[in-house]
N, C-alpha and C positions, 0 to 999 in steps of 0.2 A: 560645611553646612553650619550656618549661624544658629546657635542654641539660645532660645529666648525664654525667660521665665515670665509667666503671666499669672496674676492673682486668680485663684480659683473660686473665691467667694468674697463677700464683704463689699464695702462701698466702692472699692477700686475696680472690682471685677467687671461689671457690666460695661462701664465706660471704656475701660482698656480694651475689651473685646471688640466693641463697636469701632473704636479708633483704628485698631489693626485691620478690621474688615474694610473700613473706608480706605485704608492705605493699600488695599489689594491683596491682603493675605488670607489664607484659608483659616476658618475658625473651627471650633468643635461643635458637633451637632448634638452631642449628649453631654449634659452637665457633669456626668460622672467620669467622662474621659479625662485622663491626666496627661496624655501625650498625643500630639498631632504632628505629622510630617507634611510639610508643604514643599514637595519636590520642585514644583514649578518655580517657586521663588527662592529655592535653596536655603530654606530655614526649617527648623523644627521647634515646636512650642511645648513647654512643660508647664502644666497648671499646678501651682503650688500655693500653700498658705502665704499670704502677703508678708507675714512676719519672718518667714524662712527664706524669702527670696534673696535678701542681701547676703545671707550666709552661703547659699549656693553659688552666687556670683563671685563673692570675695574668694572663695576656695578655688575658683577656676573650673568648677564642675559645669557651670553654664557661662555663656559669654556676656549676655546682657539681660536686664530684667526691668519690669515695671513694678514699682512699689511706692510707698509714701516716704517723703523726706524724714518724717517723724520716726518711721520704722527703721530706716537706714541708720539714723543717729542713735536709736535706742539699742540696736543690737551691737553697736560699737565694732563695726567691721571696716576699718579704714581702707582695706584693700579694694572695697567696692566703692567706686567713685561716681558721683552724680555727673551726667554729661548733658542732660536736657530737661528743662521744665516742661511738663505736658499740659499745664493749664486747666486741670480739673481736680476735684477732691481737695479743694483748698480748705484749710482749717487753721485756727489759732489756738495755741496752748497758753493757759494762764493759771495762776494760783488763785484759790478761793478758800474762804474761811468764814466763820460767823462774823457778822458786822462789828467793826471796831477793834477786833482783837489783834490783827496784824496789819502793818502798813508797808513795810519794806522787806526785801529778801533777807536782810541781816536779822530781822526778827525771827527767822525760821531756825536759827541755831539751836540744835538740841531737841527740836520738836518732831512729831511724827507726821510725815508727808505721804499720803496715799496716792498712787498713780498706776495706770496700766502701762506706763512708760518709765519705769524706774531708772533705767540706764540714762535716758535722755535727761531726766530731772536731776539725777545725781551729778552728771557732768555740768549742768547749768549751775547748780549750787556750788560746786567746787570752783568753777570759774569766778564765782563771786566770793570765794573764801568762806563759805558756809558749810558746816557739817550738820546733817540732820539724819533722822532715822527714816529710811525709805520703807514704805509698806506696799509691796507689789499686789495689785488686784487685776483681775481680768475684765471686770465690767462693773457697772453701777457704782462708779467711784464716788458720785455725789452723796451716797448714803453712808460713807465711811465715817464722817464726823458725827452724824446723828447716832450711829451705832457704837460709837466710842472706840473705834480701832485706829483713828487718826485725828490729828488736830487741824490739819490742812489737807486740801486735795490739789492735785495738778491735773488738769483735764482739758479736753477740747471745748472751746467756747464758740458758739454761733451767735444766738441772740441773748444768751444769759438767762433765759426763762427757766430752764431746768434747775439752774443753780439757785435762783431766787426762790423757787418752790421748795428747795431743800434747806432754805434759811441761810444761804451763803452769799457772800459778795466777793467780787473780783478785786484783787489788789496786786501791787507790784508790777514789774515789767513783763512784756511778752516773753515767754520761754522760747517759742519757735513759731515761725510762720511756715506751715507745711502745705504741700500739694503733691500730686502724683509726679514722679520723676522717672527718667530712664537712667539706669545705672549700668556700669560696665566693669568687668574684671580688669586687673592691671594689664598694661601693655596694649599694643595695637591689635584690634580685633577685626579681621577681614569680614566685610559685609555690613559693618556698623554704619558706614557712610550712606549706603543705600537706604537702610532702615530709617536713619535720621532724616534724609531728604523726604521720604514718604510721610513720616509723621509730621514733619514741619509743613508739608503740603496740606495735610488734613487740618492742622491748626490754622493755616491761612484761610482755608475754605470755610472754617467755622467763624472766623473773625471778619472776613471781607465779603463784599458782593460786587458784581459788575453793574455799573450804572450807564445806561444809554439814553441819550436825549438829542433832540434837534434844537438848533439855536441860530439866531441871526449871526452871520459871520463876524460882524463888528463887535460882538459881545464875548468872544472866546476868551480873551484875556481876563475879563471879569469873572467868567464862569470858572476859569482855572484857579482863581483865588478862593472860590467856594469849594471846589472839588479838584485839588491838584493831582490826585492819584499817587501811585507808588513812585513813578519816575516823571511821567508827563502824559497828559491826555492824548488819546488817538483822535485825530480830527480828519474827517473824510468829506469830500465835496458831495453835494446833493444836486439834483437836476436844476433846482432853482439856485443860481449862483450866489444869491444873497443869504442862503442858509447852508449850514454844515451839520453833519452828524458827529456827535462826540461820544466816545466810550472811555470810561475811567473806572479804576478799581478804588472803592472807598470802604471804610470800616462799616460793618453791619450796624454797630451801635451808632445811633445818631443819623441813620440814612434818611429817615423821614424829614428831619429838619433840613438836611441838604437838599432833598427834593423840593421842599417848600421854598427855600431860598432861590433855587434855580428857576422854579416856576415864576416867582416874583420878578426875577431878572428878565424873563422872556422866553425861557426854554419851554418846549412842548414835546409831546410823545415821550415822556420820561418813563423809562422802564428799568426795573431791578431784576437781575438774574442771579440765582445762587451759583456759587462756585463748588464743583464737586471734587476737584483735585487741582493741585498747582505745584509748580517748581519755580521758585523765585531766585 
């Protein structure tokens, strides 16, 4: 039975649970439940703190887990390896400080750097040959400079509004681009391939739609240039031999522009259908 670690709270938890449910797995009905057995799919789920998941997987206590790349790197457990990007909970880590005080990573030598991810930041600084004093914090990192416990912070940056409100500006290179990832313990893990196929199917369903339309038969080649599909469009004859029905899978993003172009070409009865599951 495949043992899977799932975040029990935080920004990763809800989307991870939804993704697994869409992949056909049983979920937990009570938020306090820490263990669920899905006998039908031969898996069992353990709901854990996101920060602890890499430790459990690296030790071999659990087979695979969903966590953030930032958390994986921060706990420094090389035995837990990233095997798939899951496409949600994306974030960027950057340095920030009072305007004009620092410009490069080398300027951080000997200064105090506050972060909720001290292991990740320390590794980054060492890769750049910089030794600094790390100040570990659990939250509200942007207040560390104002309160005098640090000179610089390293934190997640989305719009930068929170940092500006704290009187800080971003500088230096990106520390890490993070997102939710599936990680695995060392060695081959039976059942992982099925899990990966299902999760990839969910990601395809989120990113693509099915597009159906009717078109004059002599315009198929031009339509295929607008909407080529994954491999090739499916073209079926209609009662009127001058027309055909076309089905193609296209990216969800930009689908309205594709529909507009096809209509301008001469396509009619243009329909979009959501994909609920896929195996490609």
